[in-house]
All heavy atoms as a GROMACS GRO file, in nm:
protein
  577
    1MET      N    1   1.070   0.396  -1.767
    1MET     CA    2   0.948   0.338  -1.722
    1MET      C    3   0.900   0.414  -1.599
    1MET      O    4   0.978   0.443  -1.508
    1MET     CB    5   0.968   0.190  -1.692
    1MET     CG    6   0.844   0.122  -1.658
    1MET     SD    7   0.858  -0.057  -1.634
    1MET     CE    8   1.020  -0.099  -1.663
    2LYS      N    9   0.777   0.448  -1.594
    2LYS     CA   10   0.715   0.516  -1.482
    2LYS      C   11   0.617   0.428  -1.412
    2LYS      O   12   0.550   0.343  -1.474
    2LYS     CB   13   0.648   0.646  -1.530
    2LYS     CG   14   0.744   0.748  -1.585
    2LYS     CD   15   0.674   0.876  -1.622
    2LYS     CE   16   0.776   0.972  -1.676
    2LYS     NZ   17   0.724   1.107  -1.680
    3HIS      N   18   0.603   0.448  -1.283
    3HIS     CA   19   0.513   0.369  -1.200
    3HIS      C   20   0.433   0.462  -1.110
    3HIS      O   21   0.477   0.572  -1.077
    3HIS     CB   22   0.587   0.270  -1.111
    3HIS     CG   23   0.646   0.158  -1.182
    3HIS    ND1   24   0.769   0.164  -1.244
    3HIS    CD2   25   0.598   0.033  -1.207
    3HIS    CE1   26   0.794   0.050  -1.299
    3HIS    NE2   27   0.694  -0.035  -1.279
    4ILE      N   28   0.316   0.415  -1.069
    4ILE     CA   29   0.237   0.483  -0.966
    4ILE      C   30   0.199   0.375  -0.866
    4ILE      O   31   0.176   0.261  -0.902
    4ILE     CB   32   0.108   0.550  -1.028
    4ILE    CG1   33   0.040   0.638  -0.926
    4ILE    CG2   34   0.017   0.447  -1.089
    4ILE    CD1   35  -0.072   0.724  -0.988
    5GLY      N   36   0.200   0.411  -0.737
    5GLY     CA   37   0.175   0.308  -0.638
    5GLY      C   38   0.124   0.362  -0.508
    5GLY      O   39   0.111   0.484  -0.489
    6ALA      N   40   0.102   0.271  -0.418
    6ALA     CA   41   0.053   0.308  -0.283
    6ALA      C   42   0.107   0.205  -0.180
    6ALA      O   43   0.134   0.090  -0.216
    6ALA     CB   44  -0.097   0.309  -0.280
    7THR      N   45   0.120   0.250  -0.058
    7THR     CA   46   0.166   0.170   0.051
    7THR      C   47   0.075   0.187   0.172
    7THR      O   48   0.038   0.300   0.202
    7THR     CB   49   0.313   0.208   0.092
    7THR    OG1   50   0.395   0.193  -0.023
    7THR    CG2   51   0.362   0.124   0.202
    8ALA      N   52   0.037   0.078   0.238
    8ALA     CA   53  -0.038   0.087   0.363
    8ALA      C   54   0.057   0.041   0.475
    8ALA      O   55   0.124  -0.063   0.460
    8ALA     CB   56  -0.163  -0.007   0.359
    9HIS      N   57   0.064   0.122   0.578
    9HIS     CA   58   0.156   0.090   0.689
    9HIS      C   59   0.095   0.132   0.822
    9HIS      O   60   0.002   0.210   0.823
    9HIS     CB   61   0.290   0.156   0.668
    9HIS     CG   62   0.281   0.303   0.649
    9HIS    ND1   63   0.275   0.392   0.752
    9HIS    CD2   64   0.273   0.378   0.534
    9HIS    CE1   65   0.264   0.515   0.702
    9HIS    NE2   66   0.264   0.508   0.574
   10TYR      N   67   0.151   0.078   0.929
   10TYR     CA   68   0.106   0.124   1.058
   10TYR      C   69   0.150   0.264   1.089
   10TYR      O   70   0.257   0.308   1.040
   10TYR     CB   71   0.160   0.029   1.168
   10TYR     CG   72   0.094  -0.109   1.169
   10TYR    CD1   73   0.159  -0.220   1.124
   10TYR    CD2   74  -0.039  -0.120   1.213
   10TYR    CE1   75   0.096  -0.345   1.122
   10TYR    CE2   76  -0.099  -0.244   1.215
   10TYR     CZ   77  -0.034  -0.352   1.168
   10TYR     OH   78  -0.097  -0.475   1.166
   11VAL      N   79   0.070   0.338   1.160
   11VAL     CA   80   0.100   0.478   1.190
   11VAL      C   81   0.202   0.487   1.303
   11VAL      O   82   0.190   0.415   1.404
   11VAL     CB   83  -0.030   0.552   1.228
   11VAL    CG1   84  -0.001   0.694   1.269
   11VAL    CG2   85  -0.128   0.546   1.115
   12THR      N   86   0.295   0.577   1.287
   12THR     CA   87   0.394   0.612   1.389
   12THR      C   88   0.402   0.763   1.398
   12THR      O   89   0.347   0.832   1.311
   12THR     CB   90   0.530   0.553   1.359
   12THR    OG1   91   0.581   0.620   1.238
   12THR    CG2   92   0.531   0.405   1.338
   13PRO      N   93   0.470   0.817   1.498
   13PRO     CA   94   0.484   0.965   1.504
   13PRO      C   95   0.552   1.024   1.383
   13PRO      O   96   0.534   1.140   1.347
   13PRO     CB   97   0.569   0.986   1.629
   13PRO     CG   98   0.544   0.866   1.716
   13PRO     CD   99   0.525   0.752   1.616
   14ASP      N  100   0.635   0.943   1.312
   14ASP     CA  101   0.704   0.992   1.193
   14ASP      C  102   0.621   0.957   1.070
   14ASP      O  103   0.593   0.841   1.043
   14ASP     CB  104   0.842   0.927   1.179
   14ASP     CG  105   0.932   0.961   1.298
   14ASP    OD1  106   0.936   1.078   1.340
   14ASP    OD2  107   0.993   0.868   1.351
   15LEU      N  108   0.588   1.060   0.992
   15LEU     CA  109   0.500   1.041   0.874
   15LEU      C  110   0.559   0.938   0.778
   15LEU      O  111   0.675   0.945   0.741
   15LEU     CB  112   0.482   1.172   0.804
   15LEU     CG  113   0.388   1.178   0.687
   15LEU    CD1  114   0.245   1.141   0.729
   15LEU    CD2  115   0.388   1.313   0.621
   16ASP      N  116   0.474   0.845   0.736
   16ASP     CA  117   0.512   0.742   0.637
   16ASP      C  118   0.634   0.663   0.676
   16ASP      O  119   0.710   0.616   0.590
   16ASP     CB  120   0.533   0.806   0.501
   16ASP     CG  121   0.404   0.856   0.439
   16ASP    OD1  122   0.297   0.807   0.478
   16ASP    OD2  123   0.409   0.943   0.353
   17GLU      N  124   0.658   0.638   0.804
   17GLU     CA  125   0.774   0.562   0.849
   17GLU      C  126   0.734   0.431   0.921
   17GLU      O  127   0.821   0.357   0.963
   17GLU     CB  128   0.861   0.646   0.943
   17GLU     CG  129   0.923   0.766   0.869
   17GLU     CD  130   1.025   0.725   0.762
   17GLU    OE1  131   1.093   0.624   0.780
   17GLU    OE2  132   1.027   0.795   0.660
   18GLY      N  133   0.607   0.402   0.938
   18GLY     CA  134   0.565   0.284   1.010
   18GLY      C  135   0.588   0.156   0.932
   18GLY      O  136   0.611   0.159   0.812
   19PRO      N  137   0.584   0.042   1.002
   19PRO     CA  138   0.601  -0.085   0.935
   19PRO      C  139   0.499  -0.106   0.822
   19PRO      O  140   0.380  -0.085   0.844
   19PRO     CB  141   0.583  -0.189   1.046
   19PRO     CG  142   0.606  -0.112   1.174
   19PRO     CD  143   0.561   0.029   1.144
   20ILE      N  144   0.546  -0.147   0.708
   20ILE     CA  145   0.459  -0.166   0.591
   20ILE      C  146   0.381  -0.296   0.602
   20ILE      O  147   0.432  -0.399   0.638
   20ILE     CB  148   0.546  -0.168   0.462
   20ILE    CG1  149   0.611  -0.034   0.440
   20ILE    CG2  150   0.459  -0.208   0.341
   20ILE    CD1  151   0.712  -0.032   0.329
   21ILE      N  152   0.253  -0.284   0.573
   21ILE     CA  153   0.161  -0.398   0.574
   21ILE      C  154   0.141  -0.452   0.429
   21ILE      O  155   0.147  -0.571   0.405
   21ILE     CB  156   0.022  -0.364   0.633
   21ILE    CG1  157   0.042  -0.305   0.773
   21ILE    CG2  158  -0.068  -0.486   0.635
   21ILE    CD1  159  -0.083  -0.239   0.829
   22GLU      N  160   0.118  -0.361   0.337
   22GLU     CA  161   0.087  -0.398   0.197
   22GLU      C  162   0.126  -0.286   0.106
   22GLU      O  163   0.126  -0.170   0.141
   22GLU     CB  164  -0.063  -0.428   0.187
   22GLU     CG  165  -0.113  -0.476   0.054
   22GLU     CD  166  -0.056  -0.611   0.010
   22GLU    OE1  167  -0.067  -0.708   0.086
   22GLU    OE2  168   0.003  -0.617  -0.096
   23GLN      N  169   0.163  -0.322  -0.018
   23GLN     CA  170   0.193  -0.220  -0.118
   23GLN      C  171   0.170  -0.274  -0.258
   23GLN      O  172   0.169  -0.397  -0.275
   23GLN     CB  173   0.331  -0.164  -0.102
   23GLN     CG  174   0.445  -0.265  -0.108
   23GLN     CD  175   0.578  -0.204  -0.071
   23GLN    OE1  176   0.585  -0.085  -0.044
   23GLN    NE2  177   0.677  -0.283  -0.074
   24ASP      N  178   0.150  -0.186  -0.356
   24ASP     CA  179   0.129  -0.228  -0.490
   24ASP      C  180   0.168  -0.113  -0.584
   24ASP      O  181   0.171   0.001  -0.542
   24ASP     CB  182  -0.017  -0.266  -0.512
   24ASP     CG  183  -0.039  -0.349  -0.636
   24ASP    OD1  184   0.059  -0.380  -0.707
   24ASP    OD2  185  -0.156  -0.384  -0.665
   25ALA      N  186   0.199  -0.144  -0.707
   25ALA     CA  187   0.233  -0.042  -0.807
   25ALA      C  188   0.192  -0.091  -0.945
   25ALA      O  189   0.179  -0.212  -0.968
   25ALA     CB  190   0.384  -0.012  -0.801
   26GLU      N  191   0.174   0.004  -1.035
   26GLU     CA  192   0.143  -0.026  -1.175
   26GLU      C  193   0.222   0.063  -1.267
   26GLU      O  194   0.260   0.174  -1.229
   26GLU     CB  195  -0.009   0.001  -1.201
   26GLU     CG  196  -0.105  -0.086  -1.130
   26GLU     CD  197  -0.250  -0.052  -1.162
   26GLU    OE1  198  -0.275   0.038  -1.244
   26GLU    OE2  199  -0.340  -0.115  -1.100
   27ARG      N  200   0.252   0.010  -1.383
   27ARG     CA  201   0.320   0.092  -1.483
   27ARG      C  202   0.218   0.197  -1.537
   27ARG      O  203   0.101   0.167  -1.550
   27ARG     CB  204   0.364   0.009  -1.601
   27ARG     CG  205   0.482  -0.079  -1.568
   27ARG     CD  206   0.525  -0.155  -1.691
   27ARG     NE  207   0.637  -0.238  -1.659
   27ARG     CZ  208   0.693  -0.319  -1.739
   27ARG    NH1  209   0.649  -0.334  -1.865
   27ARG    NH2  210   0.796  -0.393  -1.701
   28ILE      N  211   0.268   0.314  -1.565
   28ILE     CA  212   0.187   0.418  -1.625
   28ILE      C  213   0.257   0.471  -1.750
   28ILE      O  214   0.373   0.455  -1.773
   28ILE     CB  215   0.162   0.535  -1.526
   28ILE    CG1  216   0.292   0.598  -1.480
   28ILE    CG2  217   0.077   0.489  -1.409
   28ILE    CD1  218   0.274   0.726  -1.402
   29SER      N  219   0.179   0.540  -1.832
   29SER     CA  220   0.228   0.599  -1.956
   29SER      C  221   0.232   0.748  -1.942
   29SER      O  222   0.148   0.812  -1.876
   29SER     CB  223   0.133   0.560  -2.067
   29SER     OG  224   0.156   0.642  -2.182
   30HIS      N  225   0.332   0.809  -2.008
   30HIS     CA  226   0.342   0.954  -2.008
   30HIS      C  227   0.223   1.015  -2.082
   30HIS      O  228   0.195   1.134  -2.070
   30HIS     CB  229   0.472   0.998  -2.073
   30HIS     CG  230   0.477   0.970  -2.221
   30HIS    ND1  231   0.504   0.846  -2.271
   30HIS    CD2  232   0.451   1.054  -2.330
   30HIS    CE1  233   0.499   0.851  -2.404
   30HIS    NE2  234   0.469   0.973  -2.439
   31ALA      N  235   0.150   0.938  -2.157
   31ALA     CA  236   0.033   0.986  -2.234
   31ALA      C  237  -0.091   0.997  -2.149
   31ALA      O  238  -0.190   1.058  -2.196
   31ALA     CB  239   0.006   0.894  -2.352
   32GLU      N  240  -0.091   0.945  -2.027
   32GLU     CA  241  -0.212   0.951  -1.944
   32GLU      C  242  -0.232   1.091  -1.893
   32GLU      O  243  -0.137   1.163  -1.854
   32GLU     CB  244  -0.202   0.849  -1.831
   32GLU     CG  245  -0.203   0.709  -1.880
   32GLU     CD  246  -0.196   0.607  -1.769
   32GLU    OE1  247  -0.298   0.588  -1.700
   32GLU    OE2  248  -0.091   0.546  -1.750
   33THR      N  249  -0.356   1.132  -1.883
   33THR     CA  250  -0.389   1.267  -1.834
   33THR      C  251  -0.381   1.266  -1.682
   33THR      O  252  -0.384   1.161  -1.617
   33THR     CB  253  -0.531   1.304  -1.875
   33THR    OG1  254  -0.621   1.221  -1.805
   33THR    CG2  255  -0.550   1.295  -2.025
   34PRO      N  256  -0.368   1.387  -1.622
   34PRO     CA  257  -0.368   1.393  -1.479
   34PRO      C  258  -0.491   1.328  -1.412
   34PRO      O  259  -0.485   1.260  -1.313
   34PRO     CB  260  -0.364   1.545  -1.450
   34PRO     CG  261  -0.290   1.601  -1.567
   34PRO     CD  262  -0.340   1.514  -1.685
   35ALA      N  263  -0.608   1.343  -1.477
   35ALA     CA  264  -0.731   1.283  -1.426
   35ALA      C  265  -0.720   1.130  -1.426
   35ALA      O  266  -0.763   1.063  -1.332
   35ALA     CB  267  -0.854   1.327  -1.507
   36GLU      N  268  -0.662   1.075  -1.533
   36GLU     CA  269  -0.643   0.930  -1.540
   36GLU      C  270  -0.546   0.881  -1.430
   36GLU      O  271  -0.568   0.778  -1.366
   36GLU     CB  272  -0.589   0.889  -1.676
   36GLU     CG  273  -0.696   0.904  -1.785
   36GLU     CD  274  -0.636   0.889  -1.924
   36GLU    OE1  275  -0.516   0.922  -1.948
   36GLU    OE2  276  -0.708   0.838  -2.013
   37LEU      N  277  -0.440   0.956  -1.406
   37LEU     CA  278  -0.344   0.918  -1.309
   37LEU      C  279  -0.404   0.927  -1.165
   37LEU      O  280  -0.378   0.837  -1.084
   37LEU     CB  281  -0.220   1.007  -1.313
   37LEU     CG  282  -0.138   0.995  -1.440
   37LEU    CD1  283  -0.025   1.096  -1.445
   37LEU    CD2  284  -0.080   0.852  -1.452
   38ILE      N  285  -0.487   1.026  -1.141
   38ILE     CA  286  -0.554   1.039  -1.013
   38ILE      C  287  -0.646   0.918  -0.989
   38ILE      O  288  -0.645   0.854  -0.886
   38ILE     CB  289  -0.632   1.172  -1.003
   38ILE    CG1  290  -0.535   1.287  -0.991
   38ILE    CG2  291  -0.732   1.167  -0.888
   38ILE    CD1  292  -0.601   1.423  -1.008
   39ARG      N  293  -0.724   0.882  -1.093
   39ARG     CA  294  -0.816   0.768  -1.084
   39ARG      C  295  -0.742   0.638  -1.058
   39ARG      O  296  -0.775   0.563  -0.972
   39ARG     CB  297  -0.901   0.753  -1.211
   39ARG     CG  298  -1.002   0.640  -1.198
   39ARG     CD  299  -1.055   0.600  -1.336
   39ARG     NE  300  -0.960   0.569  -1.438
   39ARG     CZ  301  -0.888   0.456  -1.445
   39ARG    NH1  302  -0.906   0.360  -1.358
   39ARG    NH2  303  -0.800   0.438  -1.541
   40ARG      N  304  -0.634   0.618  -1.132
   40ARG     CA  305  -0.555   0.493  -1.114
   40ARG      C  306  -0.491   0.493  -0.975
   40ARG      O  307  -0.489   0.388  -0.911
   40ARG     CB  308  -0.450   0.484  -1.224
   40ARG     CG  309  -0.512   0.454  -1.356
   40ARG     CD  310  -0.412   0.423  -1.462
   40ARG     NE  311  -0.336   0.302  -1.433
   40ARG     CZ  312  -0.234   0.261  -1.504
   40ARG    NH1  313  -0.196   0.330  -1.611
   40ARG    NH2  314  -0.169   0.155  -1.474
   41GLY      N  315  -0.442   0.606  -0.929
   41GLY     CA  316  -0.379   0.611  -0.797
   41GLY      C  317  -0.483   0.582  -0.688
   41GLY      O  318  -0.452   0.507  -0.593
   42GLN      N  319  -0.603   0.636  -0.702
   42GLN     CA  320  -0.707   0.608  -0.603
   42GLN      C  321  -0.746   0.461  -0.602
   42GLN      O  322  -0.772   0.403  -0.498
   42GLN     CB  323  -0.825   0.699  -0.630
   42GLN     CG  324  -0.798   0.842  -0.596
   42GLN     CD  325  -0.912   0.935  -0.641
   42GLN    OE1  326  -0.990   0.903  -0.728
   42GLN    NE2  327  -0.917   1.054  -0.578
   43ASP      N  328  -0.750   0.399  -0.720
   43ASP     CA  329  -0.785   0.257  -0.730
   43ASP      C  330  -0.680   0.172  -0.659
   43ASP      O  331  -0.712   0.082  -0.581
   43ASP     CB  332  -0.797   0.213  -0.877
   43ASP     CG  333  -0.920   0.263  -0.948
   43ASP    OD1  334  -1.011   0.317  -0.879
   43ASP    OD2  335  -0.924   0.254  -1.072
   44ILE      N  336  -0.554   0.205  -0.682
   44ILE     CA  337  -0.447   0.131  -0.615
   44ILE      C  338  -0.452   0.149  -0.468
   44ILE      O  339  -0.441   0.053  -0.387
   44ILE     CB  340  -0.308   0.173  -0.668
   44ILE    CG1  341  -0.292   0.142  -0.818
   44ILE    CG2  342  -0.195   0.110  -0.591
   44ILE    CD1  343  -0.176   0.208  -0.886
   45GLU      N  344  -0.471   0.273  -0.420
   45GLU     CA  345  -0.481   0.299  -0.276
   45GLU      C  346  -0.594   0.220  -0.213
   45GLU      O  347  -0.578   0.164  -0.104
   45GLU     CB  348  -0.500   0.449  -0.252
   45GLU     CG  349  -0.373   0.530  -0.274
   45GLU     CD  350  -0.393   0.680  -0.248
   45GLU    OE1  351  -0.512   0.721  -0.236
   45GLU    OE2  352  -0.294   0.747  -0.242
   46ALA      N  353  -0.708   0.217  -0.280
   46ALA     CA  354  -0.823   0.143  -0.222
   46ALA      C  355  -0.792  -0.007  -0.213
   46ALA      O  356  -0.825  -0.068  -0.109
   46ALA     CB  357  -0.948   0.165  -0.311
   47ARG      N  358  -0.734  -0.065  -0.316
   47ARG     CA  359  -0.698  -0.208  -0.313
   47ARG      C  360  -0.596  -0.238  -0.201
   47ARG      O  361  -0.613  -0.335  -0.130
   47ARG     CB  362  -0.641  -0.254  -0.445
   47ARG     CG  363  -0.745  -0.265  -0.555
   47ARG     CD  364  -0.688  -0.340  -0.676
   47ARG     NE  365  -0.560  -0.297  -0.722
   47ARG     CZ  366  -0.537  -0.211  -0.816
   47ARG    NH1  367  -0.641  -0.155  -0.881
   47ARG    NH2  368  -0.414  -0.180  -0.854
   48VAL      N  369  -0.494  -0.154  -0.191
   48VAL     CA  370  -0.389  -0.178  -0.092
   48VAL      C  371  -0.447  -0.162   0.050
   48VAL      O  372  -0.420  -0.247   0.136
   48VAL     CB  373  -0.272  -0.079  -0.117
   48VAL    CG1  374  -0.178  -0.076   0.002
   48VAL    CG2  375  -0.197  -0.114  -0.242
   49LEU      N  376  -0.528  -0.062   0.073
   49LEU     CA  377  -0.588  -0.043   0.206
   49LEU      C  378  -0.679  -0.159   0.241
   49LEU      O  379  -0.676  -0.213   0.353
   49LEU     CB  380  -0.662   0.087   0.212
   49LEU     CG  381  -0.732   0.118   0.345
   49LEU    CD1  382  -0.629   0.123   0.458
   49LEU    CD2  383  -0.807   0.248   0.337
   50ALA      N  384  -0.762  -0.206   0.146
   50ALA     CA  385  -0.850  -0.320   0.173
   50ALA      C  386  -0.770  -0.443   0.208
   50ALA      O  387  -0.805  -0.516   0.303
   50ALA     CB  388  -0.939  -0.344   0.049
   51ARG      N  389  -0.666  -0.473   0.132
   51ARG     CA  390  -0.584  -0.591   0.162
   51ARG      C  391  -0.514  -0.579   0.296
   51ARG      O  392  -0.508  -0.675   0.374
   51ARG     CB  393  -0.480  -0.613   0.051
   51ARG     CG  394  -0.544  -0.664  -0.077
   51ARG     CD  395  -0.440  -0.714  -0.177
   51ARG     NE  396  -0.328  -0.627  -0.205
   51ARG     CZ  397  -0.306  -0.563  -0.321
   51ARG    NH1  398  -0.389  -0.585  -0.423
   51ARG    NH2  399  -0.203  -0.488  -0.338
   52ALA      N  400  -0.463  -0.459   0.332
   52ALA     CA  401  -0.398  -0.435   0.460
   52ALA      C  402  -0.494  -0.453   0.574
   52ALA      O  403  -0.459  -0.516   0.676
   52ALA     CB  404  -0.333  -0.297   0.462
   53LEU      N  405  -0.613  -0.400   0.565
   53LEU     CA  406  -0.714  -0.412   0.670
   53LEU      C  407  -0.754  -0.556   0.689
   53LEU      O  408  -0.768  -0.606   0.802
   53LEU     CB  409  -0.835  -0.327   0.639
   53LEU     CG  410  -0.814  -0.178   0.652
   53LEU    CD1  411  -0.934  -0.102   0.600
   53LEU    CD2  412  -0.783  -0.140   0.795
   54LYS      N  413  -0.768  -0.631   0.576
   54LYS     CA  414  -0.802  -0.773   0.586
   54LYS      C  415  -0.691  -0.852   0.655
   54LYS      O  416  -0.720  -0.932   0.746
   54LYS     CB  417  -0.826  -0.827   0.444
   54LYS     CG  418  -0.873  -0.973   0.441
   54LYS     CD  419  -0.902  -1.011   0.296
   54LYS     CE  420  -0.968  -1.147   0.286
   54LYS     NZ  421  -0.883  -1.260   0.312
   55LEU      N  422  -0.565  -0.831   0.618
   55LEU     CA  423  -0.455  -0.899   0.684
   55LEU      C  424  -0.453  -0.869   0.831
   55LEU      O  425  -0.435  -0.961   0.913
   55LEU     CB  426  -0.323  -0.857   0.618
   55LEU     CG  427  -0.295  -0.908   0.476
   55LEU    CD1  428  -0.178  -0.831   0.414
   55LEU    CD2  429  -0.268  -1.056   0.481
   56HIS      N  430  -0.467  -0.743   0.871
   56HIS     CA  431  -0.466  -0.703   1.010
   56HIS      C  432  -0.583  -0.769   1.087
   56HIS      O  433  -0.567  -0.825   1.193
   56HIS     CB  434  -0.469  -0.552   1.024
   56HIS     CG  435  -0.472  -0.508   1.166
   56HIS    ND1  436  -0.358  -0.498   1.240
   56HIS    CD2  437  -0.577  -0.476   1.244
   56HIS    CE1  438  -0.392  -0.459   1.363
   56HIS    NE2  439  -0.522  -0.444   1.370
   57ALA      N  440  -0.702  -0.761   1.028
   57ALA     CA  441  -0.822  -0.812   1.093
   57ALA      C  442  -0.815  -0.963   1.112
   57ALA      O  443  -0.868  -1.018   1.211
   57ALA     CB  444  -0.947  -0.778   1.015
   58GLU      N  445  -0.748  -1.031   1.022
   58GLU     CA  446  -0.733  -1.177   1.032
   58GLU      C  447  -0.617  -1.218   1.123
   58GLU      O  448  -0.592  -1.335   1.141
   58GLU     CB  449  -0.707  -1.236   0.894
   58GLU     CG  450  -0.830  -1.227   0.803
   58GLU     CD  451  -0.805  -1.274   0.664
   58GLU    OE1  452  -0.683  -1.292   0.627
   58GLU    OE2  453  -0.900  -1.292   0.588
   59GLY      N  454  -0.549  -1.116   1.181
   59GLY     CA  455  -0.436  -1.147   1.275
   59GLY      C  456  -0.315  -1.208   1.207
   59GLY      O  457  -0.241  -1.282   1.267
   60ARG      N  458  -0.296  -1.174   1.080
   60ARG     CA  459  -0.187  -1.233   1.002
   60ARG      C  460  -0.064  -1.140   0.991
   60ARG      O  461   0.033  -1.176   0.924
   60ARG     CB  462  -0.236  -1.270   0.864
   60ARG     CG  463  -0.341  -1.381   0.870
   60ARG     CD  464  -0.408  -1.417   0.743
   60ARG     NE  465  -0.321  -1.411   0.628
   60ARG     CZ  466  -0.363  -1.390   0.505
   60ARG    NH1  467  -0.493  -1.370   0.482
   60ARG    NH2  468  -0.278  -1.388   0.404
   61VAL      N  469  -0.068  -1.023   1.057
   61VAL     CA  470   0.040  -0.929   1.050
   61VAL      C  471   0.106  -0.921   1.189
   61VAL      O  472   0.037  -0.895   1.289
   61VAL     CB  473  -0.006  -0.789   1.011
   61VAL    CG1  474   0.108  -0.692   1.000
   61VAL    CG2  475  -0.085  -0.792   0.880
   62PHE      N  476   0.236  -0.941   1.194
   62PHE     CA  477   0.310  -0.929   1.318
   62PHE      C  478   0.423  -0.833   1.298
   62PHE      O  479   0.495  -0.835   1.197
   62PHE     CB  480   0.364  -1.065   1.362
   62PHE     CG  481   0.254  -1.163   1.397
   62PHE    CD1  482   0.195  -1.239   1.300
   62PHE    CD2  483   0.208  -1.169   1.527
   62PHE    CE1  484   0.092  -1.325   1.332
   62PHE    CE2  485   0.104  -1.257   1.560
   62PHE     CZ  486   0.044  -1.332   1.465
   63ILE      N  487   0.440  -0.742   1.394
   63ILE     CA  488   0.543  -0.641   1.387
   63ILE      C  489   0.673  -0.693   1.451
   63ILE      O  490   0.668  -0.747   1.565
   63ILE     CB  491   0.500  -0.510   1.453
   63ILE    CG1  492   0.376  -0.452   1.380
   63ILE    CG2  493   0.612  -0.407   1.453
   63ILE    CD1  494   0.316  -0.333   1.446
   64HIS      N  495   0.782  -0.680   1.382
   64HIS     CA  496   0.913  -0.721   1.432
   64HIS      C  497   1.006  -0.602   1.411
   64HIS      O  498   1.053  -0.580   1.299
   64HIS     CB  499   0.963  -0.847   1.359
   64HIS     CG  500   1.097  -0.892   1.407
   64HIS    ND1  501   1.117  -0.950   1.528
   64HIS    CD2  502   1.217  -0.888   1.349
   64HIS    CE1  503   1.240  -0.982   1.545
   64HIS    NE2  504   1.306  -0.944   1.433
   65GLY      N  505   1.028  -0.524   1.517
   65GLY     CA  506   1.109  -0.401   1.504
   65GLY      C  507   1.029  -0.303   1.416
   65GLY      O  508   0.916  -0.274   1.445
   66ASN      N  509   1.095  -0.257   1.312
   66ASN     CA  510   1.025  -0.165   1.217
   66ASN      C  511   0.985  -0.242   1.090
   66ASN      O  512   0.971  -0.184   0.986
   66ASN     CB  513   1.114  -0.047   1.182
   66ASN     CG  514   1.032   0.065   1.117
   66ASN    OD1  515   0.918   0.090   1.152
   66ASN    ND2  516   1.092   0.130   1.020
   67HIS      N  517   0.965  -0.370   1.101
   67HIS     CA  518   0.927  -0.456   0.987
   67HIS      C  519   0.802  -0.533   1.023
   67HIS      O  520   0.768  -0.547   1.137
   67HIS     CB  521   1.038  -0.552   0.949
   67HIS     CG  522   1.164  -0.483   0.910
   67HIS    ND1  523   1.186  -0.427   0.786
   67HIS    CD2  524   1.277  -0.460   0.980
   67HIS    CE1  525   1.304  -0.373   0.782
   67HIS    NE2  526   1.362  -0.392   0.898
   68THR      N  527   0.736  -0.585   0.924
   68THR     CA  528   0.620  -0.668   0.947
   68THR      C  529   0.649  -0.809   0.891
   68THR      O  530   0.725  -0.825   0.794
   68THR     CB  531   0.495  -0.615   0.877
   68THR    OG1  532   0.524  -0.589   0.742
   68THR    CG2  533   0.444  -0.491   0.947
   69VAL      N  534   0.587  -0.905   0.953
   69VAL     CA  535   0.587  -1.044   0.904
   69VAL      C  536   0.444  -1.074   0.872
   69VAL      O  537   0.355  -1.060   0.955
   69VAL     CB  538   0.643  -1.141   1.010
   69VAL    CG1  539   0.634  -1.285   0.963
   69VAL    CG2  540   0.784  -1.103   1.050
   70ILE      N  541   0.419  -1.115   0.745
   70ILE     CA  542   0.284  -1.148   0.701
   70ILE      C  543   0.276  -1.297   0.682
   70ILE      O  544   0.348  -1.359   0.607
   70ILE     CB  545   0.252  -1.077   0.565
   70ILE    CG1  546   0.286  -0.929   0.572
   70ILE    CG2  547   0.108  -1.101   0.526
   70ILE    CD1  548   0.205  -0.846   0.664
   71PHE      N  549   0.181  -1.359   0.755
   71PHE     CA  550   0.159  -1.501   0.744
   71PHE      C  551   0.055  -1.528   0.636
   71PHE      O  552  -0.051  -1.466   0.638
   71PHE     CB  553   0.118  -1.562   0.876
   71PHE     CG  554   0.229  -1.567   0.975
   71PHE    CD1  555   0.246  -1.467   1.071
   71PHE    CD2  556   0.318  -1.672   0.971
   71PHE    CE1  557   0.348  -1.471   1.160
   71PHE    CE2  558   0.423  -1.676   1.062
   71PHE     CZ  559   0.440  -1.576   1.160
   72GLN      N  560   0.083  -1.623   0.546
   72GLN     CA  561  -0.009  -1.661   0.443
   72GLN      C  562  -0.114  -1.754   0.501
   72GLN      O  563  -0.090  -1.820   0.601
   72GLN     CB  564   0.064  -1.732   0.327
   72GLN     CG  565   0.172  -1.647   0.260
   72GLN     CD  566   0.110  -1.520   0.194
   72GLN    OE1  567   0.008  -1.531   0.132
   72GLN    NE2  568   0.178  -1.412   0.210
   73GLN      N  569  -0.230  -1.761   0.435
   73GLN     CA  570  -0.337  -1.852   0.480
   73GLN      C  571  -0.300  -1.995   0.447
   73GLN      O  572  -0.235  -2.028   0.356
   73GLN     CB  573  -0.468  -1.816   0.415
   73GLN     CG  574  -0.530  -1.699   0.480
   73GLN     CD  575  -0.668  -1.673   0.422
   73GLN    OE1  576  -0.680  -1.646   0.302
   73GLN    NE2  577  -0.768  -1.674   0.503
   0.00000   0.00000   0.00000
């Protein structure tokens, strides 16, 4: 089984090492074309970023060490 996904996290000096705010993934098929995979990846990235920004803007994300605590509404 193959997956494609995206993660939104806080920026740190180390690339892709900041505390994670939001992430998502979807199953993909080996039959999908590169163009389809790019489109699906961009869709996932947009959704994840939008949710992460909303959580941050609402003050529902708290950093604890290198982890995040997300409070539900």
